[in-house]
PDB file with one MODEL, atoms N, CA, C and O in Angstrom:
MODEL        1
ATOM      1  N   MET A   1      30.785 -16.369  63.946  1.00  0.00           N
ATOM      2  CA  MET A   1      30.500 -17.777  63.996  1.00  0.00           C
ATOM      3  C   MET A   1      29.018 -17.991  63.713  1.00  0.00           C
ATOM      4  O   MET A   1      28.170 -17.219  64.160  1.00  0.00           O
ATOM      5  N   LYS A   2      28.722 -19.037  62.974  1.00  0.00           N
ATOM      6  CA  LYS A   2      27.326 -19.311  62.618  1.00  0.00           C
ATOM      7  C   LYS A   2      26.548 -19.798  63.832  1.00  0.00           C
ATOM      8  O   LYS A   2      27.096 -20.403  64.754  1.00  0.00           O
ATOM      9  N   ASP A   3      25.249 -19.514  63.797  1.00  0.00           N
ATOM     10  CA  ASP A   3      24.393 -19.853  64.932  1.00  0.00           C
ATOM     11  C   ASP A   3      24.364 -21.346  65.219  1.00  0.00           C
ATOM     12  O   ASP A   3      24.382 -21.749  66.382  1.00  0.00           O
ATOM     13  N   TYR A   4      24.319 -22.178  64.174  1.00  0.00           N
ATOM     14  CA  TYR A   4      24.208 -23.617  64.400  1.00  0.00           C
ATOM     15  C   TYR A   4      25.485 -24.172  65.040  1.00  0.00           C
ATOM     16  O   TYR A   4      25.428 -25.161  65.771  1.00  0.00           O
ATOM     17  N   ILE A   5      26.625 -23.550  64.774  1.00  0.00           N
ATOM     18  CA  ILE A   5      27.878 -23.987  65.396  1.00  0.00           C
ATOM     19  C   ILE A   5      27.873 -23.630  66.880  1.00  0.00           C
ATOM     20  O   ILE A   5      28.289 -24.433  67.715  1.00  0.00           O
ATOM     21  N   GLU A   6      27.407 -22.438  67.206  1.00  0.00           N
ATOM     22  CA  GLU A   6      27.306 -22.036  68.610  1.00  0.00           C
ATOM     23  C   GLU A   6      26.372 -22.968  69.368  1.00  0.00           C
ATOM     24  O   GLU A   6      26.673 -23.396  70.482  1.00  0.00           O
ATOM     25  N   GLU A   7      25.235 -23.277  68.752  1.00  0.00           N
ATOM     26  CA  GLU A   7      24.258 -24.153  69.390  1.00  0.00           C
ATOM     27  C   GLU A   7      24.840 -25.559  69.569  1.00  0.00           C
ATOM     28  O   GLU A   7      24.660 -26.176  70.618  1.00  0.00           O
ATOM     29  N   ARG A   8      25.535 -26.063  68.547  1.00  0.00           N
ATOM     30  CA  ARG A   8      26.157 -27.386  68.636  1.00  0.00           C
ATOM     31  C   ARG A   8      27.192 -27.415  69.764  1.00  0.00           C
ATOM     32  O   ARG A   8      27.247 -28.371  70.537  1.00  0.00           O
ATOM     33  N   ALA A   9      28.003 -26.374  69.854  1.00  0.00           N
ATOM     34  CA  ALA A   9      29.032 -26.315  70.901  1.00  0.00           C
ATOM     35  C   ALA A   9      28.397 -26.350  72.290  1.00  0.00           C
ATOM     36  O   ALA A   9      28.903 -27.022  73.188  1.00  0.00           O
ATOM     37  N   MET A  10      27.304 -25.639  72.466  1.00  0.00           N
ATOM     38  CA  MET A  10      26.612 -25.635  73.754  1.00  0.00           C
ATOM     39  C   MET A  10      25.977 -26.998  74.042  1.00  0.00           C
ATOM     40  O   MET A  10      26.024 -27.479  75.174  1.00  0.00           O
ATOM     41  N   ASN A  11      25.391 -27.611  73.026  1.00  0.00           N
ATOM     42  CA  ASN A  11      24.802 -28.949  73.199  1.00  0.00           C
ATOM     43  C   ASN A  11      25.874 -29.981  73.559  1.00  0.00           C
ATOM     44  O   ASN A  11      25.660 -30.836  74.417  1.00  0.00           O
ATOM     45  N   ILE A  12      27.020 -29.890  72.898  1.00  0.00           N
ATOM     46  CA  ILE A  12      28.123 -30.806  73.174  1.00  0.00           C
ATOM     47  C   ILE A  12      28.588 -30.645  74.617  1.00  0.00           C
ATOM     48  O   ILE A  12      28.765 -31.635  75.327  1.00  0.00           O
ATOM     49  N   ALA A  13      28.784 -29.410  75.052  1.00  0.00           N
ATOM     50  CA  ALA A  13      29.250 -29.163  76.423  1.00  0.00           C
ATOM     51  C   ALA A  13      28.246 -29.688  77.447  1.00  0.00           C
ATOM     52  O   ALA A  13      28.630 -30.311  78.437  1.00  0.00           O
ATOM     53  N   ASN A  14      26.977 -29.438  77.208  1.00  0.00           N
ATOM     54  CA  ASN A  14      25.951 -29.942  78.129  1.00  0.00           C
ATOM     55  C   ASN A  14      25.953 -31.465  78.175  1.00  0.00           C
ATOM     56  O   ASN A  14      25.803 -32.052  79.247  1.00  0.00           O
ATOM     57  N   TYR A  15      26.121 -32.104  77.028  1.00  0.00           N
ATOM     58  CA  TYR A  15      26.161 -33.562  76.963  1.00  0.00           C
ATOM     59  C   TYR A  15      27.356 -34.101  77.762  1.00  0.00           C
ATOM     60  O   TYR A  15      27.227 -35.064  78.519  1.00  0.00           O
ATOM     61  N   ILE A  16      28.501 -33.475  77.583  1.00  0.00           N
ATOM     62  CA  ILE A  16      29.713 -33.904  78.295  1.00  0.00           C
ATOM     63  C   ILE A  16      29.520 -33.785  79.802  1.00  0.00           C
ATOM     64  O   ILE A  16      29.873 -34.696  80.551  1.00  0.00           O
ATOM     65  N   ILE A  17      28.966 -32.677  80.239  1.00  0.00           N
ATOM     66  CA  ILE A  17      28.775 -32.435  81.670  1.00  0.00           C
ATOM     67  C   ILE A  17      27.731 -33.395  82.257  1.00  0.00           C
ATOM     68  O   ILE A  17      27.961 -33.995  83.306  1.00  0.00           O
ATOM     69  N   GLU A  18      26.606 -33.535  81.590  1.00  0.00           N
ATOM     70  CA  GLU A  18      25.519 -34.373  82.113  1.00  0.00           C
ATOM     71  C   GLU A  18      25.884 -35.850  82.146  1.00  0.00           C
ATOM     72  O   GLU A  18      25.514 -36.561  83.080  1.00  0.00           O
ATOM     73  N   ASN A  19      26.614 -36.317  81.124  1.00  0.00           N
ATOM     74  CA  ASN A  19      26.913 -37.743  81.013  1.00  0.00           C
ATOM     75  C   ASN A  19      28.330 -38.104  81.423  1.00  0.00           C
ATOM     76  O   ASN A  19      28.724 -39.267  81.343  1.00  0.00           O
ATOM     77  N   ASN A  20      29.102 -37.110  81.864  1.00  0.00           N
ATOM     78  CA  ASN A  20      30.505 -37.336  82.201  1.00  0.00           C
ATOM     79  C   ASN A  20      31.192 -38.062  81.035  1.00  0.00           C
ATOM     80  O   ASN A  20      31.962 -39.001  81.234  1.00  0.00           O
ATOM     81  N   ALA A  21      30.898 -37.611  79.845  1.00  0.00           N
ATOM     82  CA  ALA A  21      31.302 -38.299  78.624  1.00  0.00           C
ATOM     83  C   ALA A  21      32.714 -37.934  78.188  1.00  0.00           C
ATOM     84  O   ALA A  21      33.217 -36.846  78.469  1.00  0.00           O
ATOM     85  N   THR A  22      33.336 -38.882  77.492  1.00  0.00           N
ATOM     86  CA  THR A  22      34.645 -38.641  76.896  1.00  0.00           C
ATOM     87  C   THR A  22      34.460 -37.975  75.534  1.00  0.00           C
ATOM     88  O   THR A  22      33.340 -37.864  75.035  1.00  0.00           O
ATOM     89  N   VAL A  23      35.552 -37.540  74.948  1.00  0.00           N
ATOM     90  CA  VAL A  23      35.496 -36.943  73.617  1.00  0.00           C
ATOM     91  C   VAL A  23      34.986 -37.979  72.608  1.00  0.00           C
ATOM     92  O   VAL A  23      34.162 -37.661  71.750  1.00  0.00           O
ATOM     93  N   ARG A  24      35.477 -39.212  72.715  1.00  0.00           N
ATOM     94  CA  ARG A  24      35.040 -40.269  71.788  1.00  0.00           C
ATOM     95  C   ARG A  24      33.545 -40.548  71.913  1.00  0.00           C
ATOM     96  O   ARG A  24      32.848 -40.658  70.905  1.00  0.00           O
ATOM     97  N   GLN A  25      33.055 -40.664  73.136  1.00  0.00           N
ATOM     98  CA  GLN A  25      31.633 -40.923  73.351  1.00  0.00           C
ATOM     99  C   GLN A  25      30.784 -39.786  72.796  1.00  0.00           C
ATOM    100  O   GLN A  25      29.746 -40.018  72.177  1.00  0.00           O
ATOM    101  N   THR A  26      31.230 -38.572  73.019  1.00  0.00           N
ATOM    102  CA  THR A  26      30.494 -37.402  72.547  1.00  0.00           C
ATOM    103  C   THR A  26      30.488 -37.349  71.025  1.00  0.00           C
ATOM    104  O   THR A  26      29.453 -37.081  70.414  1.00  0.00           O
ATOM    105  N   ALA A  27      31.638 -37.604  70.414  1.00  0.00           N
ATOM    106  CA  ALA A  27      31.736 -37.587  68.953  1.00  0.00           C
ATOM    107  C   ALA A  27      30.798 -38.621  68.345  1.00  0.00           C
ATOM    108  O   ALA A  27      30.127 -38.351  67.349  1.00  0.00           O
ATOM    109  N   LYS A  28      30.754 -39.797  68.944  1.00  0.00           N
ATOM    110  CA  LYS A  28      29.879 -40.850  68.431  1.00  0.00           C
ATOM    111  C   LYS A  28      28.406 -40.471  68.590  1.00  0.00           C
ATOM    112  O   LYS A  28      27.598 -40.709  67.693  1.00  0.00           O
ATOM    113  N   ALA A  29      28.065 -39.883  69.733  1.00  0.00           N
ATOM    114  CA  ALA A  29      26.675 -39.499  69.992  1.00  0.00           C
ATOM    115  C   ALA A  29      26.188 -38.418  69.030  1.00  0.00           C
ATOM    116  O   ALA A  29      25.023 -38.423  68.634  1.00  0.00           O
ATOM    117  N   PHE A  30      27.071 -37.491  68.652  1.00  0.00           N
ATOM    118  CA  PHE A  30      26.685 -36.384  67.784  1.00  0.00           C
ATOM    119  C   PHE A  30      27.003 -36.644  66.311  1.00  0.00           C
ATOM    120  O   PHE A  30      26.613 -35.859  65.446  1.00  0.00           O
ATOM    121  N   GLY A  31      27.707 -37.739  66.019  1.00  0.00           N
ATOM    122  CA  GLY A  31      28.035 -38.066  64.636  1.00  0.00           C
ATOM    123  C   GLY A  31      29.041 -37.107  64.020  1.00  0.00           C
ATOM    124  O   GLY A  31      28.962 -36.794  62.833  1.00  0.00           O
ATOM    125  N   ILE A  32      29.996 -36.638  64.836  1.00  0.00           N
ATOM    126  CA  ILE A  32      31.029 -35.725  64.354  1.00  0.00           C
ATOM    127  C   ILE A  32      32.394 -36.270  64.774  1.00  0.00           C
ATOM    128  O   ILE A  32      32.472 -37.262  65.500  1.00  0.00           O
ATOM    129  N   SER A  33      33.455 -35.632  64.324  1.00  0.00           N
ATOM    130  CA  SER A  33      34.795 -36.114  64.648  1.00  0.00           C
ATOM    131  C   SER A  33      35.224 -35.684  66.051  1.00  0.00           C
ATOM    132  O   SER A  33      34.677 -34.746  66.631  1.00  0.00           O
ATOM    133  N   LYS A  34      36.221 -36.401  66.577  1.00  0.00           N
ATOM    134  CA  LYS A  34      36.762 -36.061  67.889  1.00  0.00           C
ATOM    135  C   LYS A  34      37.381 -34.663  67.872  1.00  0.00           C
ATOM    136  O   LYS A  34      37.271 -33.916  68.844  1.00  0.00           O
ATOM    137  N   SER A  35      38.026 -34.321  66.770  1.00  0.00           N
ATOM    138  CA  SER A  35      38.666 -33.004  66.693  1.00  0.00           C
ATOM    139  C   SER A  35      37.629 -31.884  66.694  1.00  0.00           C
ATOM    140  O   SER A  35      37.884 -30.807  67.232  1.00  0.00           O
ATOM    141  N   THR A  36      36.474 -32.127  66.103  1.00  0.00           N
ATOM    142  CA  THR A  36      35.401 -31.127  66.116  1.00  0.00           C
ATOM    143  C   THR A  36      34.873 -30.940  67.536  1.00  0.00           C
ATOM    144  O   THR A  36      34.631 -29.814  67.972  1.00  0.00           O
ATOM    145  N   VAL A  37      34.697 -32.044  68.250  1.00  0.00           N
ATOM    146  CA  VAL A  37      34.242 -31.957  69.646  1.00  0.00           C
ATOM    147  C   VAL A  37      35.240 -31.139  70.457  1.00  0.00           C
ATOM    148  O   VAL A  37      34.865 -30.234  71.202  1.00  0.00           O
ATOM    149  N   HIS A  38      36.503 -31.471  70.299  1.00  0.00           N
ATOM    150  CA  HIS A  38      37.542 -30.787  71.066  1.00  0.00           C
ATOM    151  C   HIS A  38      37.597 -29.300  70.727  1.00  0.00           C
ATOM    152  O   HIS A  38      37.697 -28.460  71.621  1.00  0.00           O
ATOM    153  N   LYS A  39      37.533 -28.978  69.447  1.00  0.00           N
ATOM    154  CA  LYS A  39      37.591 -27.574  69.028  1.00  0.00           C
ATOM    155  C   LYS A  39      36.363 -26.804  69.513  1.00  0.00           C
ATOM    156  O   LYS A  39      36.478 -25.663  69.961  1.00  0.00           O
ATOM    157  N   ASP A  40      35.188 -27.431  69.424  1.00  0.00           N
ATOM    158  CA  ASP A  40      33.961 -26.779  69.897  1.00  0.00           C
ATOM    159  C   ASP A  40      34.048 -26.442  71.379  1.00  0.00           C
ATOM    160  O   ASP A  40      33.669 -25.347  71.793  1.00  0.00           O
ATOM    161  N   VAL A  41      34.545 -27.379  72.175  1.00  0.00           N
ATOM    162  CA  VAL A  41      34.571 -27.177  73.621  1.00  0.00           C
ATOM    163  C   VAL A  41      35.694 -26.238  74.043  1.00  0.00           C
ATOM    164  O   VAL A  41      35.489 -25.387  74.908  1.00  0.00           O
ATOM    165  N   THR A  42      36.871 -26.376  73.451  1.00  0.00           N
ATOM    166  CA  THR A  42      38.019 -25.594  73.924  1.00  0.00           C
ATOM    167  C   THR A  42      38.111 -24.203  73.316  1.00  0.00           C
ATOM    168  O   THR A  42      38.567 -23.274  73.983  1.00  0.00           O
ATOM    169  N   GLU A  43      37.691 -24.037  72.073  1.00  0.00           N
ATOM    170  CA  GLU A  43      37.851 -22.738  71.418  1.00  0.00           C
ATOM    171  C   GLU A  43      36.532 -22.010  71.184  1.00  0.00           C
ATOM    172  O   GLU A  43      36.346 -20.888  71.657  1.00  0.00           O
ATOM    173  N   ARG A  44      35.634 -22.635  70.470  1.00  0.00           N
ATOM    174  CA  ARG A  44      34.399 -21.942  70.058  1.00  0.00           C
ATOM    175  C   ARG A  44      33.510 -21.599  71.238  1.00  0.00           C
ATOM    176  O   ARG A  44      32.942 -20.509  71.296  1.00  0.00           O
ATOM    177  N   LEU A  45      33.389 -22.524  72.176  1.00  0.00           N
ATOM    178  CA  LEU A  45      32.490 -22.297  73.306  1.00  0.00           C
ATOM    179  C   LEU A  45      32.997 -21.195  74.227  1.00  0.00           C
ATOM    180  O   LEU A  45      32.201 -20.525  74.885  1.00  0.00           O
ATOM    181  N   MET A  46      34.307 -21.000  74.281  1.00  0.00           N
ATOM    182  CA  MET A  46      34.865 -19.922  75.114  1.00  0.00           C
ATOM    183  C   MET A  46      34.360 -18.558  74.666  1.00  0.00           C
ATOM    184  O   MET A  46      34.217 -17.654  75.488  1.00  0.00           O
ATOM    185  N   GLN A  47      34.094 -18.400  73.392  1.00  0.00           N
ATOM    186  CA  GLN A  47      33.579 -17.138  72.868  1.00  0.00           C
ATOM    187  C   GLN A  47      32.108 -16.953  73.189  1.00  0.00           C
ATOM    188  O   GLN A  47      31.636 -15.828  73.353  1.00  0.00           O
ATOM    189  N   VAL A  48      31.383 -18.068  73.278  1.00  0.00           N
ATOM    190  CA  VAL A  48      29.936 -18.010  73.455  1.00  0.00           C
ATOM    191  C   VAL A  48      29.546 -18.032  74.932  1.00  0.00           C
ATOM    192  O   VAL A  48      28.774 -17.192  75.393  1.00  0.00           O
ATOM    193  N   ASN A  49      30.091 -19.008  75.667  1.00  0.00           N
ATOM    194  CA  ASN A  49      29.712 -19.200  77.067  1.00  0.00           C
ATOM    195  C   ASN A  49      30.930 -19.717  77.838  1.00  0.00           C
ATOM    196  O   ASN A  49      31.094 -20.928  77.986  1.00  0.00           O
ATOM    197  N   PRO A  50      31.774 -18.824  78.326  1.00  0.00           N
ATOM    198  CA  PRO A  50      33.010 -19.244  79.005  1.00  0.00           C
ATOM    199  C   PRO A  50      32.789 -20.123  80.238  1.00  0.00           C
ATOM    200  O   PRO A  50      33.588 -21.020  80.503  1.00  0.00           O
ATOM    201  N   THR A  51      31.736 -19.881  80.980  1.00  0.00           N
ATOM    202  CA  THR A  51      31.458 -20.680  82.178  1.00  0.00           C
ATOM    203  C   THR A  51      31.166 -22.128  81.806  1.00  0.00           C
ATOM    204  O   THR A  51      31.706 -23.052  82.415  1.00  0.00           O
ATOM    205  N   LEU A  52      30.322 -22.323  80.816  1.00  0.00           N
ATOM    206  CA  LEU A  52      29.992 -23.668  80.339  1.00  0.00           C
ATOM    207  C   LEU A  52      31.239 -24.346  79.776  1.00  0.00           C
ATOM    208  O   LEU A  52      31.446 -25.543  79.979  1.00  0.00           O
ATOM    209  N   ALA A  53      32.054 -23.590  79.079  1.00  0.00           N
ATOM    210  CA  ALA A  53      33.288 -24.132  78.509  1.00  0.00           C
ATOM    211  C   ALA A  53      34.222 -24.620  79.612  1.00  0.00           C
ATOM    212  O   ALA A  53      34.825 -25.685  79.480  1.00  0.00           O
ATOM    213  N   ARG A  54      34.347 -23.866  80.684  1.00  0.00           N
ATOM    214  CA  ARG A  54      35.216 -24.275  81.801  1.00  0.00           C
ATOM    215  C   ARG A  54      34.686 -25.540  82.473  1.00  0.00           C
ATOM    216  O   ARG A  54      35.461 -26.432  82.818  1.00  0.00           O
ATOM    217  N   ASP A  55      33.365 -25.619  82.660  1.00  0.00           N
ATOM    218  CA  ASP A  55      32.771 -26.802  83.292  1.00  0.00           C
ATOM    219  C   ASP A  55      32.999 -28.051  82.437  1.00  0.00           C
ATOM    220  O   ASP A  55      33.341 -29.112  82.959  1.00  0.00           O
ATOM    221  N   ALA A  56      32.810 -27.921  81.135  1.00  0.00           N
ATOM    222  CA  ALA A  56      33.023 -29.049  80.236  1.00  0.00           C
ATOM    223  C   ALA A  56      34.496 -29.428  80.203  1.00  0.00           C
ATOM    224  O   ALA A  56      34.838 -30.608  80.144  1.00  0.00           O
ATOM    225  N   ARG A  57      35.354 -28.437  80.242  1.00  0.00           N
ATOM    226  CA  ARG A  57      36.794 -28.691  80.205  1.00  0.00           C
ATOM    227  C   ARG A  57      37.248 -29.455  81.450  1.00  0.00           C
ATOM    228  O   ARG A  57      38.148 -30.291  81.367  1.00  0.00           O
ATOM    229  N   LYS A  58      36.637 -29.176  82.598  1.00  0.00           N
ATOM    230  CA  LYS A  58      36.971 -29.898  83.826  1.00  0.00           C
ATOM    231  C   LYS A  58      36.690 -31.389  83.664  1.00  0.00           C
ATOM    232  O   LYS A  58      37.503 -32.229  84.048  1.00  0.00           O
ATOM    233  N   VAL A  59      35.522 -31.710  83.089  1.00  0.00           N
ATOM    234  CA  VAL A  59      35.157 -33.112  82.869  1.00  0.00           C
ATOM    235  C   VAL A  59      36.150 -33.759  81.909  1.00  0.00           C
ATOM    236  O   VAL A  59      36.611 -34.874  82.151  1.00  0.00           O
ATOM    237  N   LEU A  60      36.478 -33.068  80.825  1.00  0.00           N
ATOM    238  CA  LEU A  60      37.416 -33.624  79.852  1.00  0.00           C
ATOM    239  C   LEU A  60      38.802 -33.810  80.454  1.00  0.00           C
ATOM    240  O   LEU A  60      39.480 -34.789  80.141  1.00  0.00           O
ATOM    241  N   ASP A  61      39.230 -32.902  81.300  1.00  0.00           N
ATOM    242  CA  ASP A  61      40.536 -33.035  81.947  1.00  0.00           C
ATOM    243  C   ASP A  61      40.572 -34.239  82.887  1.00  0.00           C
ATOM    244  O   ASP A  61      41.574 -34.952  82.949  1.00  0.00           O
ATOM    245  N   ILE A  62      39.488 -34.463  83.611  1.00  0.00           N
ATOM    246  CA  ILE A  62      39.404 -35.635  84.484  1.00  0.00           C
ATOM    247  C   ILE A  62      39.458 -36.908  83.647  1.00  0.00           C
ATOM    248  O   ILE A  62      40.183 -37.847  83.977  1.00  0.00           O
ATOM    249  N   ASN A  63      38.682 -36.935  82.554  1.00  0.00           N
ATOM    250  CA  ASN A  63      38.690 -38.107  81.674  1.00  0.00           C
ATOM    251  C   ASN A  63      40.080 -38.347  81.101  1.00  0.00           C
ATOM    252  O   ASN A  63      40.519 -39.492  80.992  1.00  0.00           O
ATOM    253  N   LYS A  64      40.760 -37.295  80.741  1.00  0.00           N
ATOM    254  CA  LYS A  64      42.094 -37.432  80.172  1.00  0.00           C
ATOM    255  C   LYS A  64      43.072 -37.990  81.205  1.00  0.00           C
ATOM    256  O   LYS A  64      43.933 -38.804  80.873  1.00  0.00           O
ATOM    257  N   SER A  65      42.940 -37.555  82.441  1.00  0.00           N
ATOM    258  CA  SER A  65      43.843 -38.048  83.478  1.00  0.00           C
ATOM    259  C   SER A  65      43.573 -39.506  83.833  1.00  0.00           C
ATOM    260  O   SER A  65      44.453 -40.181  84.368  1.00  0.00           O
ATOM    261  N   GLU A  66      42.376 -40.000  83.546  1.00  0.00           N
ATOM    262  CA  GLU A  66      42.007 -41.381  83.872  1.00  0.00           C
ATOM    263  C   GLU A  66      42.103 -42.328  82.687  1.00  0.00           C
ATOM    264  O   GLU A  66      41.875 -43.526  82.852  1.00  0.00           O
ATOM    265  N   ARG A  67      42.427 -41.842  81.520  1.00  0.00           N
ATOM    266  CA  ARG A  67      42.347 -42.682  80.332  1.00  0.00           C
ATOM    267  C   ARG A  67      43.318 -43.854  80.359  1.00  0.00           C
ATOM    268  O   ARG A  67      43.004 -44.921  79.831  1.00  0.00           O
ATOM    269  N   HIS A  68      44.489 -43.680  80.961  1.00  0.00           N
ATOM    270  CA  HIS A  68      45.434 -44.793  81.029  1.00  0.00           C
ATOM    271  C   HIS A  68      44.893 -45.932  81.896  1.00  0.00           C
ATOM    272  O   HIS A  68      45.206 -47.099  81.661  1.00  0.00           O
ATOM    273  N   ILE A  69      44.091 -45.592  82.886  1.00  0.00           N
ATOM    274  CA  ILE A  69      43.483 -46.613  83.742  1.00  0.00           C
ATOM    275  C   ILE A  69      42.412 -47.375  82.965  1.00  0.00           C
ATOM    276  O   ILE A  69      42.361 -48.604  83.013  1.00  0.00           O
ATOM    277  N   ARG A  70      41.553 -46.638  82.244  1.00  0.00           N
ATOM    278  CA  ARG A  70      40.511 -47.287  81.451  1.00  0.00           C
ATOM    279  C   ARG A  70      41.110 -48.174  80.377  1.00  0.00           C
ATOM    280  O   ARG A  70      40.592 -49.256  80.102  1.00  0.00           O
ATOM    281  N   GLY A  71      42.191 -47.726  79.774  1.00  0.00           N
ATOM    282  CA  GLY A  71      42.850 -48.526  78.744  1.00  0.00           C
ATOM    283  C   GLY A  71      43.408 -49.815  79.311  1.00  0.00           C
ATOM    284  O   GLY A  71      43.302 -50.872  78.689  1.00  0.00           O
ATOM    285  N   GLY A  72      44.002 -49.729  80.492  1.00  0.00           N
ATOM    286  CA  GLY A  72      44.532 -50.922  81.146  1.00  0.00           C
ATOM    287  C   GLY A  72      43.440 -51.899  81.523  1.00  0.00           C
ATOM    288  O   GLY A  72      43.610 -53.110  81.381  1.00  0.00           O
ATOM    289  N   LEU A  73      42.324 -51.386  82.000  1.00  0.00           N
ATOM    290  CA  LEU A  73      41.194 -52.249  82.349  1.00  0.00           C
ATOM    291  C   LEU A  73      40.616 -52.935  81.116  1.00  0.00           C
ATOM    292  O   LEU A  73      40.240 -54.107  81.166  1.00  0.00           O
ATOM    293  N   ALA A  74      40.548 -52.201  80.018  1.00  0.00           N
ATOM    294  CA  ALA A  74      40.032 -52.780  78.777  1.00  0.00           C
ATOM    295  C   ALA A  74      40.941 -53.898  78.285  1.00  0.00           C
ATOM    296  O   ALA A  74      40.461 -54.935  77.825  1.00  0.00           O
ATOM    297  N   THR A  75      42.245 -53.692  78.380  1.00  0.00           N
ATOM    298  CA  THR A  75      43.190 -54.723  77.960  1.00  0.00           C
ATOM    299  C   THR A  75      43.081 -55.944  78.875  1.00  0.00           C
ATOM    300  O   THR A  75      43.096 -57.081  78.403  1.00  0.00           O
ATOM    301  N   ARG A  76      42.973 -55.709  80.165  1.00  0.00           N
ATOM    302  CA  ARG A  76      42.825 -56.815  81.112  1.00  0.00           C
ATOM    303  C   ARG A  76      41.571 -57.618  80.807  1.00  0.00           C
ATOM    304  O   ARG A  76      41.600 -58.848  80.787  1.00  0.00           O
ATOM    305  N   GLU A  77      40.486 -56.924  80.574  1.00  0.00           N
ATOM    306  CA  GLU A  77      39.211 -57.592  80.248  1.00  0.00           C
ATOM    307  C   GLU A  77      39.338 -58.400  78.962  1.00  0.00           C
ATOM    308  O   GLU A  77      38.806 -59.506  78.864  1.00  0.00           O
ATOM    309  N   LYS A  78      40.025 -57.861  78.001  1.00  0.00           N
ATOM    310  CA  LYS A  78      40.222 -58.536  76.712  1.00  0.00           C
ATOM    311  C   LYS A  78      40.909 -59.881  76.920  1.00  0.00           C
ATOM    312  O   LYS A  78      40.476 -60.897  76.377  1.00  0.00           O
ATOM    313  N   TYR A  79      41.980 -59.883  77.706  1.00  0.00           N
ATOM    314  CA  TYR A  79      42.727 -61.115  77.909  1.00  0.00           C
ATOM    315  C   TYR A  79      42.011 -62.082  78.842  1.00  0.00           C
ATOM    316  O   TYR A  79      42.139 -63.294  78.673  1.00  0.00           O
ATOM    317  N   LEU A  80      41.266 -61.585  79.815  1.00  0.00           N
ATOM    318  CA  LEU A  80      40.467 -62.464  80.663  1.00  0.00           C
ATOM    319  C   LEU A  80      39.389 -63.151  79.846  1.00  0.00           C
ATOM    320  O   LEU A  80      39.116 -64.338  80.028  1.00  0.00           O
ATOM    321  N   HIS A  81      38.783 -62.400  78.948  1.00  0.00           N
ATOM    322  CA  HIS A  81      37.741 -62.941  78.088  1.00  0.00           C
ATOM    323  C   HIS A  81      38.311 -63.991  77.136  1.00  0.00           C
ATOM    324  O   HIS A  81      37.665 -64.996  76.841  1.00  0.00           O
ATOM    325  N   ARG A  82      39.524 -63.742  76.664  1.00  0.00           N
ATOM    326  CA  ARG A  82      40.203 -64.670  75.745  1.00  0.00           C
ATOM    327  C   ARG A  82      40.510 -65.998  76.425  1.00  0.00           C
ATOM    328  O   ARG A  82      40.431 -67.050  75.791  1.00  0.00           O
ATOM    329  N   GLN A  83      40.859 -65.959  77.701  1.00  0.00           N
ATOM    330  CA  GLN A  83      41.190 -67.190  78.441  1.00  0.00           C
ATOM    331  C   GLN A  83      39.983 -68.075  78.667  1.00  0.00           C
ATOM    332  O   GLN A  83      40.130 -69.290  78.805  1.00  0.00           O
ATOM    333  N   GLU A  84      38.799 -67.500  78.709  1.00  0.00           N
ATOM    334  CA  GLU A  84      37.579 -68.285  78.912  1.00  0.00           C
ATOM    335  C   GLU A  84      37.352 -69.251  77.761  1.00  0.00           C
ATOM    336  O   GLU A  84      36.777 -70.321  77.959  1.00  0.00           O
ATOM    337  N   PHE A  85      37.789 -68.895  76.577  1.00  0.00           N
ATOM    338  CA  PHE A  85      37.536 -69.697  75.391  1.00  0.00           C
ATOM    339  C   PHE A  85      38.670 -70.670  75.055  1.00  0.00           C
ATOM    340  O   PHE A  85      38.572 -71.410  74.075  1.00  0.00           O
ATOM    341  N   THR A  86      39.726 -70.680  75.838  1.00  0.00           N
ATOM    342  CA  THR A  86      40.836 -71.599  75.543  1.00  0.00           C
ATOM    343  C   THR A  86      40.860 -72.769  76.474  1.00  0.00           C
ATOM    344  O   THR A  86      41.731 -73.632  76.359  1.00  0.00           O
TER     345      THR A  86
ENDMDL
END
């Protein structure tokens, strides 16, 4: 694996852990795709730094388990905001 990919994977994992960030937030911050973020954290980082990979994976698993709640809140906010203008 190339050095810049290893470094990117470590930077991504640190960003996720420090900011409790989702895959989408991380992808936007680094200017890469969601699939690249996911692959870096789940596969590439395990080869480089397994401990960091596990810590980042814990955050992503928590975010994944909560995503249906965030989606519902976003929809609720959307419709509440829409009612203000009618």
